[in-house]
N, C-alpha and C positions, 0 to 999 in steps of 0.2 A: 517422252520416254524413249530411251535408246535400246534397240533390240539388235542383238548380233544375228547376222544371217550367214556368215561364214567365219571360219576361224580367223581371228585377227581383224575382221571387218565389222562395221556397224553402220546403221542407217538411222536417220532422224525421223523417218516416217512412222506413223502410228496408224492403227486401224485394224479391222478384222482380218484383212489379207496378211498384213505383217504378223499379226498374232498367230495366225494359222501357220505361216512359214516358221515362226519361232517354235511352234509345237513340233513340227517335223524335225527341226534342228535339235530340239530337246530330246526327241526320240533317239536320234543318232548319238547324242551325248549319253543318254541313258544306257545304250548298248555298251559304250566305252566304259562307263562307270561299272557296269556289271562285269566286264572283262577285268577291269582294275580290281574289283572286289574279289573275283575268282582268283586272280593272281595273288592278291593279298592273302586270301585264305590258304592258298597252296603254299606260298612262302611262309606264312605264319605257322602253318602246321609243320613245315619242315623245321623251322627254328624251335618249335615247341615240342618236337618229338623227343621221346624218352631215350636216354642213353643207358647202355649196359657197361659196367666196369668189372674187371676181373682182378683178383688178388691171389697170389701164390707165394707163400713163404719159402717154398723149395726151389722155384724156378723164376720168380718174378724179379723185377728191379724197379725201384721208385723213379728211375729215370725214364721208364717206359711210358707210353700213353695210357695204358690201363684199359684200352678199348677192345682188346681181344685176348683170348687165352694165351696166344703166343707173345703178347706184349703186356702181360699182367704186371700190376704193381706188386711190391713185396711186403710192405708193412701196413699195419693198421694205422700207424701214425700218419701215413700218406692219406688214408681215408679221412682221418680226423682233421686234416688240414685242407680238405676240399669243400667246395660248396656244391651241393647237389640240387637238382630241380625235382618238383613233383613228377612221379612216374619213373624216375631213374631207378636202376637196379644195380646192386653191388653183389657180386658173386665170389665166394671164397672157394678155393680148390679143395675138393674132398681129400682127406688124408693128411692135410697140412695142419700145423700147429702154430699159433701166434701167442707168445707170452706178453700180450699187450691188452689194454682195455679199449674197447670201442666206445667212443663218445662222438656220435655224428654231429657235425656243426650246423646242419640244416635239417628241415623236415619237409614232408610232403604237404598235401592238402587233403581235405575231406574227400574221400572217394578216389584220390590219386596219390597214394603214399609213396615214399621212397622204400624200396624193398631190399632185404638182405637175404641171400639164399646161397646155394652151393652149385658147383659145376664139377664135372668129371665123375669118376667112379671111386668107390671105396668108402672108408669111414667118414662120418660127418666131420666138417672142419671143426677145430677145437680152438676157441679163443679163451685162454685161461685167465687173462688179466694179471698174469704172474710175471714178475720181473726178477730175474736171477742176478743178484749183485755179484760181480766178479770178485774173487778173493783179493786181487790186487787193489781194489778200490777202498778197502777198509783201512782206517787210520785210528790209532789209539788216541782217545780223548783224555782219559784219566782212569787209574785203577783198572777196572775190567769193563769200562764203557768204551765202545767203539762207534765210529760213524762212517758213513759212505754217502757220497753224492748220488742223487737219483736223477734220471732224465727230466728235463723240463716238462711240466704238465702234471706231475704227481703232486696233488694237493691234499690227498687223504690216503692213509694206509690203515685198513681195519684188521688185516691179518698179516702175520709174518711167520713163515715156516722155517724153522731151524732144523735142517735135515728132514726128519719125519715128525718133529714136535712143533706144535703150534705155540707161538709166543703169546704173551699177555700185554695188551696195549695199556700204557700208563700215560699220565699227563705229561706234557712236553716240558719237563724240567730234568736236568741231568741227575739231580739228587733223587729222583724217582726210579732210577735204574738201580734197584737194590736186589732184585732176585733174578735167578737164571731165567732167561728167555723174555725178560721185559724189553719193550721197544716203544719208540714214538717217532713221529716225523716233525721236523722243525726246520724252517729256512732252507728247504731243498735237500736236507740230509735225513737219512734214517739213522737213529741212534739205537744201539742194542747193548744188552748185557748177556753175552752168549754163554758164559761158563758158570 
């Protein structure tokens, strides 16, 4: 049996005395292992620490890091495109409004959720899920049916507001746009019968 007695060295001797020396050497290694374990735990906890991200529609930019209120992200779309870890927090600036839908791409874990909250002072942040179609985006389809392209990611529309009047969702066929305020979503376009 070969027993190491120094780092890199070994001896072919066996017996009680050699075994005892190996125990002393093992004690020294055990201390090193403990140090390595402590270093691993410290490094592991640094890597696993939760992050806080800030979002402000009024003063943020999606080019920012998002890791401080001074370097906040701007859009909910930026959040939807990120992967968060258990324990992370996403804070929305009070008083700001986002006309977007929040669909987090990741989740926390039991007892360690990803949290959404607010920072700053003022009214609670307002995520409306609302997308205002610019008037320049509308294209006449036929008769009184119009369409407008929507941003990528819109796969369902359940409500459509025409000024102050709620529209009626119909099946996705142009021939179903027969009454004022009818609408549907198909192939990335919202189709409406506005008048």
